C-alpha positions in Angstrom: 0.0 0.0 0.1 2.6 1.9 0.8 4.5 1.8 -2.7 1.2 3.1 -4.0 0.7 6.3 -1.7 3.8 7.2 -3.6 2.5 7.8 -6.8 -0.7 10.0 -5.7 1.1 13.1 -5.9 1.9 12.4 -9.6 -1.2 11.2 -10.8 -2.6 14.1 -9.0 -0.7 16.5 -10.9 -1.2 14.5 -14.0 -4.9 14.4 -13.9 -5.8 17.6 -11.8 -4.2 19.2 -15.5 -6.1 17.1 -17.3 -9.0 18.1 -15.7 -8.5 21.3 -14.3 -11.7 22.7 -15.6 -14.2 20.1 -13.6 -11.7 20.2 -10.3 -12.1 24.3 -10.1 -15.9 23.4 -10.1 -15.2 21.4 -7.7 -13.3 23.8 -5.2 -16.2 24.6 -3.4 -15.9 21.1 -1.4 -12.3 21.2 -0.4 -13.0 23.2 2.7 -15.3 20.7 3.9 -12.8 17.9 3.0 -10.1 20.1 5.2 -12.3 19.7 8.2 -12.9 16.3 7.6 -8.9 15.5 7.7 -8.3 17.9 11.1 -10.9 15.8 12.8 -9.6 12.6 11.9 -6.2 14.1 12.6 -6.5 15.3 15.8 -8.6 12.2 16.6 -5.7 10.7 16.7 -3.5 13.1 19.3 -3.9 13.9 22.8 -4.9 17.5 22.3 -4.8 18.3 25.9 -1.0 17.3 25.7 0.1 19.3 22.8 2.8 22.2 23.7 4.5 24.3 21.8 8.0 23.7 21.4 11.4 25.7 20.4 11.1 24.1 17.3 7.8 25.9 16.6 9.4 29.1 18.1 12.4 28.8 15.4 10.4 28.2 12.4 7.6 31.3 13.4 10.6 33.2 13.4 11.6 32.5 10.3 8.8 32.8 8.3 8.4 35.6 9.8 12.1 37.1 9.2 12.2 35.4 6.0 8.7 36.6 4.5 10.2 40.0 5.0 13.9 39.6 3.8 12.3 38.2 0.4 10.0 40.6 -0.2 12.6 43.3 0.7 15.4 41.4 -2.3 12.8 40.6 -4.8 11.6 44.6 -4.6 15.0 45.6 -4.9 16.3 43.5 -7.7 13.4 43.1 -9.5 11.5 46.7 -9.1 8.7 44.7 -9.4 5.9 44.5 -7.4 4.0 41.2 -8.7 6.7 39.2 -8.2 7.6 40.4 -4.8 4.5 40.2 -3.4 4.0 36.6 -5.2 7.5 35.9 -3.5 6.7 36.8 -0.8 2.9 35.2 0.1 5.0 31.4 -0.4 7.0 32.6 3.0 4.2 34.3 4.9 1.7 31.5 3.9 0.4 29.5 6.6 1.6 26.4 6.9 -1.1 23.5 5.0 -3.7 21.8 7.4 -2.9 18.6 5.5 0.7 18.5 7.1 0.5 15.7 9.1 -1.1 13.7 6.6 2.1 13.9 4.6 4.9 14.3 7.5 3.1 11.2 9.2 4.5 9.2 6.2 7.6 10.3 5.6 8.2 9.8 9.5 7.7 12.8 11.5 6.4 12.9 14.8 2.8 13.8 14.4 1.8 15.8 17.7 4.9 17.8 17.2 3.3 18.8 12.8 -0.1 18.6 14.8 1.2 21.4 17.1 3.0 23.6 14.7 0.0 23.6 12.0 -2.8 25.4 15.2 0.2 27.3 15.9 1.6 29.0 13.1 -1.8 29.2 11.4 -3.2 31.6 14.3 0.4 33.6 14.0 -0.1 34.0 10.8 -3.7 35.0 10.8 -2.0 38.1 12.8 0.8 39.1 11.0 -0.3 38.6 7.7 -2.8 41.6 8.1 0.8 43.3 9.1 2.9 42.3 6.1 0.0 43.4 3.7 -0.8 47.0 5.0 2.2 47.9 5.1 3.1 47.1 1.4 3.8 50.7 -0.2 1.3 50.0 -3.4 -1.3 48.3 -1.6 -5.4 49.5 -1.9 -7.3 51.2 0.5 -8.9 47.7 1.7 -5.5 46.6 2.7 -4.9 48.7 5.5 -4.7 46.5 8.6 -8.6 47.9 9.9 -10.1 46.2 6.8 -7.4 42.7 6.7 -7.4 41.4 10.3 -10.9 40.6 10.5 -11.6 38.6 7.6 -7.8 37.1 7.4 -8.0 36.0 11.2 -11.4 35.1 10.9 -10.8 32.4 7.7 -7.6 31.0 8.8 -8.4 30.8 12.6 -12.0 29.1 11.8 -10.4 26.6 9.7 -8.3 25.3 12.4 -10.8 26.1 15.8 -13.5 24.3 14.5 -12.2 20.6 13.9 -9.7 21.6 17.2 -12.5 22.2 19.3 -14.9 19.8 18.1 -12.3 16.9 18.6 -11.4 18.4 22.5 -15.2 18.3 23.5 -15.6 14.7 22.4 -12.0 13.8 24.0 -12.9 15.5 27.1 -16.9 14.3 27.4 -17.1 11.2 24.6 -13.7 9.2 25.1 -15.6 6.2 23.4 -16.7 8.4 20.3 -13.4 10.0 19.6 -12.2 6.3 19.9 -14.4 5.3 17.4 -13.5 8.0 14.9 -9.5 7.6 15.4 -10.3 3.7 14.3 -10.5 5.6 11.3 -8.2 8.1 11.3 -6.1 6.6 8.4 -8.9 7.7 5.3 -7.5 11.2 6.2 -5.0 10.0 3.3 -7.3 9.2 0.9 -9.2 12.6 1.8 -5.6 14.5 1.2 -5.8 12.9 -1.9 -9.0 14.2 -3.1 -8.4 17.8 -1.9 -4.9 17.4 -3.6 -6.5 16.7 -6.4 -9.1 19.0 -6.3 -6.0 21.8 -5.8 -3.8 20.6 -8.5 -6.3 21.1 -10.8 -7.4 24.5 -9.7 -3.9 25.5 -9.3 -3.4 24.4 -12.9 -7.2 26.4 -14.0 -5.8 29.4 -12.0 -2.1 29.6 -14.2 -3.5 29.0 -17.4 -5.7 31.9 -16.8 -3.4 34.5 -15.8 -0.4 33.0 -18.2 -0.8 36.0 -20.3 -1.3 38.9 -18.3 2.2 39.7 -17.3 3.9 37.2 -19.3 7.6 38.4 -18.0 6.9 38.5 -14.2 4.7 35.2 -14.5 7.6 33.8 -15.6 9.9 35.2 -12.6 6.9 34.0 -10.2 8.0 30.3 -11.4 11.8 30.8 -11.0 11.6 32.4 -7.7 8.9 30.6 -6.1 11.2 27.1 -7.2 14.0 28.7 -5.4 12.1 29.8 -1.9 10.2 26.5 -2.4 14.1 24.5 -2.3 15.4 26.9 0.3 12.5 26.5 2.9 12.9 22.7 2.4 16.7 23.3 3.4 16.0 25.7 6.5 13.5 23.7 7.9 14.9 20.6 7.6 18.2 22.2 9.1 16.3 23.5 12.0 14.4 20.6 12.8 17.8 18.3 13.0 19.0 20.3 15.9 15.2 19.8 17.5 15.4 16.1 16.7 12.6 15.7 14.0 14.3 17.0 10.5 11.2 15.4 8.4 8.7 17.8 10.6 11.3 20.8 10.3 11.0 21.0 6.6 7.3 20.1 6.1 6.3 22.5 9.1 8.4 25.6 7.4 7.8 24.6 3.7 4.2 23.4 2.9 2.1 25.9 2.6 -1.5 26.0 2.6 -1.8 27.4 -1.3 -5.4 28.0 -1.4 -5.1 30.8 1.5 -2.2 32.4 0.5 -3.7 32.6 -3.3 -7.0 34.3 -1.3 -4.9 37.0 0.3 -3.2 37.9 -2.9 -6.5 38.1 -4.6 -8.1 40.2 -2.1 -5.9 42.1 -0.9 -2.9 42.7 -3.2 -2.2 42.3 -6.9 -4.3 39.0 -8.7 -1.6 38.1 -10.6 0.6 37.7 -8.4 -1.1 34.8 -6.9 0.6 33.0 -9.7 3.4 32.8 -8.1 1.6 30.6 -5.0 0.2 28.5 -7.8 3.7 28.0 -9.3 4.4 27.3 -5.4 1.7 24.3 -4.9 3.2 22.8 -7.9 6.5 22.9 -6.9 5.9 22.0 -3.3 3.8 18.9 -4.1 6.2 17.5 -6.4 9.3 17.4 -4.3 6.7 15.9 -1.9 6.0 13.0 -4.3 9.5 12.2 -4.1 10.0 12.3 -0.8 7.4 9.4 -0.7 8.8 7.4 -3.2 11.8 7.1 -1.2 10.3 6.8 1.9 8.0 3.9 0.6 11.6 2.5 -1.2 
């Protein structure tokens, strides 16, 4: 079974490309699927025992400082706000809600990845509005007073609702929680579906914006590939210091691309969100290779 699991990512990439229109229509189902993934993930971890660690602190610091640094470097070297904003979001974007599924397949500690899924998303819900409001050519609706409520609600709801549901079950109905935990392996299949739809939606999005600003789009393809590689590399370095190299890499580099695309489309330059779409492809290609290696 593990051998076949390593084929899920490349299959999703191929099928998503050929059925991108259909996947774009099905994208409305992804939030509900993510809810199911988190419920199954949380059911297998004792939520009352989750504690932030130094690894979480270093990942959060790198994400915050890295986002600012990448924006300033890209802005100074290219003088193109589209490239700067798109590259910045690839660092600032919150960790993917499904990170525990992939990280666990690669041998990471599920409790550690679950902890930062909560901590990291809430952190971005607070700092992303600050970053967006400080961008020089940000529109009027990008001021922090306009961005904080919708960003916080959108990110926090995705994490908080399944967390509260499973905490209540673990606290007051442990038998029900045990019943849910018995099906936690289904999270892989839910993730596979969400991945297929997301990849298809991403491919459709790239094709729609490909000719909007061809030079900027081409630059975004290259810079986001570099940023993706660097985040996996630095994440693994940080994780190695705290005994979980895989967790460090996944927590820093595996991003919730849909959330990044939404923030760029809503508050900044929509064309910049193509960078986040490219990043989604790069991270999933690399994860596919990691799962293949682990299966061997």
